[in-house]
Every structure is written in C-alpha cells, then in structure tokens.
C-alpha positions as CSV (number, residue, x, y, z in Angstrom):
1,M,16.8,18.6,-54.0
2,F,15.0,17.0,-51.1
3,L,17.1,13.8,-51.6
4,A,20.2,15.9,-51.0
5,F,18.8,16.9,-47.6
6,L,18.1,13.2,-46.8
7,N,21.4,11.9,-47.9
8,E,23.2,14.4,-45.7
9,L,21.1,13.4,-42.7
10,A,21.7,9.7,-43.4
11,E,25.5,10.4,-43.4
12,I,25.3,12.4,-40.2
13,L,23.4,9.6,-38.4
14,A,25.6,6.9,-39.9
15,N,28.6,8.5,-38.1
16,F,26.8,7.5,-34.8
17,G,26.2,4.0,-36.1
18,I,22.5,4.7,-36.3
19,K,20.4,3.1,-39.1
20,V,17.9,5.4,-40.8
21,K,14.8,4.7,-43.1
22,F,13.0,7.4,-45.0
23,F,9.4,7.5,-46.3
24,A,8.2,10.7,-47.8
25,D,9.0,13.3,-45.2
26,D,9.2,10.8,-42.3
27,V,12.4,9.6,-40.7
28,K,12.7,6.4,-38.7
29,V,15.9,6.0,-36.7
30,Y,16.9,2.5,-35.5
31,A,19.3,2.0,-32.6
32,R,20.2,-1.1,-30.5
33,I,20.5,-0.1,-26.8
34,I,22.5,-2.4,-24.7
35,N,24.3,-0.2,-22.3
36,D,24.9,3.4,-21.1
37,V,27.2,4.2,-24.0
38,D,24.4,3.2,-26.5
39,R,22.0,5.5,-24.7
40,L,24.5,8.4,-24.9
41,V,25.1,7.7,-28.6
42,L,21.3,7.8,-29.3
43,R,21.0,11.1,-27.5
44,E,23.9,12.6,-29.4
45,A,22.5,11.3,-32.7
46,V,19.1,12.9,-31.9
47,D,20.8,16.1,-31.0
48,A,22.7,16.0,-34.3
49,L,19.4,15.4,-36.1
50,Y,17.8,18.4,-34.4
51,S,20.8,20.6,-35.2
52,W,20.7,19.5,-38.8
53,A,17.0,20.4,-39.0
54,K,17.6,23.8,-37.4
55,D,20.4,24.5,-39.8
56,W,18.1,23.8,-42.8
57,Q,15.2,25.6,-41.2
58,L,13.1,22.4,-41.1
59,S,10.7,21.7,-38.3
60,I,10.4,18.4,-36.4
61,S,6.9,17.4,-35.3
62,V,8.0,16.4,-31.8
63,E,4.5,15.6,-30.8
64,K,4.5,12.8,-33.3
65,C,7.8,11.3,-32.2
66,C,8.4,8.5,-29.7
67,L,10.7,5.8,-28.7
68,L,9.4,2.3,-29.5
69,N,10.7,-0.4,-27.3
70,I,10.5,-3.7,-29.2
71,S,12.0,-5.8,-26.5
72,Q,10.5,-7.5,-23.5
73,R,13.0,-5.8,-21.3
74,V,12.2,-2.4,-19.8
75,T,14.8,0.2,-20.6
76,D,15.7,3.5,-19.0
77,V,16.2,5.7,-22.1
78,S,15.5,9.3,-22.0
79,V,15.7,11.3,-25.2
80,S,14.5,14.8,-25.8
81,I,14.1,17.1,-28.8
82,D,14.1,20.8,-28.1
83,S,13.5,20.2,-24.4
84,T,10.6,17.8,-25.0
85,V,11.2,14.3,-23.6
86,L,10.0,11.7,-26.1
87,P,7.6,9.1,-24.6
88,V,8.7,5.5,-24.5
89,V,6.0,3.2,-25.9
90,N,5.7,-0.6,-26.3
91,S,3.3,-0.7,-29.2
92,C,1.9,1.5,-31.9
93,R,-1.7,1.0,-33.0
94,V,-3.2,2.7,-36.0
95,R,-6.8,3.7,-35.8
96,P,-8.9,4.2,-39.0
97,G,-8.2,7.6,-40.4
98,H,-5.0,8.0,-38.4
99,Y,-1.4,7.0,-39.0
100,C,1.3,6.2,-36.6
101,H,4.6,8.0,-36.8
102,I,7.5,6.5,-35.0
103,G,10.4,8.9,-34.8
104,F,12.9,6.7,-33.0
105,V,13.0,2.9,-32.6
106,T,15.2,1.4,-29.9
107,V,16.0,-2.2,-29.7
108,I,16.9,-3.5,-26.3
109,S,19.2,-6.5,-26.4
110,C,18.1,-9.4,-24.2
C-alpha cells in the first residue's frame, strides 16, 4: 500500500519535471535551477507535495528539510512548506549517531 502512495507522489512531481528518489519514508527531490521559471516550478512542486501529504493525512518533518546547493554559484531560492522557509545549505555533515535528511536538492547551473 505504501508503494501506491509513493508512485502517486512520483507522478505528481514528474509533472513538474522534478526527479524524485525514495528511501524508506524519506523523499529526495532533485531540481536544476537556472532561472526564475525554474525557481517557480520548484515552489509549485513543493506546494503540490505538501498538498498531497495533507490529502493523505501524512506529516512532513519540515525541521529536517533543507535546500542543498551543490554548485559554487550562490542562488536566491526561497521555498517554504506550511509557512516555514527551508534553509539553504552548501554541505551536509553526518555526525555519529545522527543522520542527515535532505528534503530538496537544487542544482545551480554554472
């Protein structure tokens, strides 16, 4: 049954051109941000993800979500979930006994 949930979410995000990876109950969303249109599409995709979760009465651990910039260029991307703006980070370090959850990954084209 859980796979049916995930397949539906993958289809929804694919409509925005967003790539998705799943591991257990974690979702990683990959988007390439080049211009303002890409920023808008990412925001709309995140809004669709949030609406999907609400419809299925699933909670999103917003405090574990962030935007990971894997480019040397600085980007001005602001994405929020349920009025909480996600932090933009340049790295993710895992400490012993902890795990790093990356909710959204943005790739800035050089």
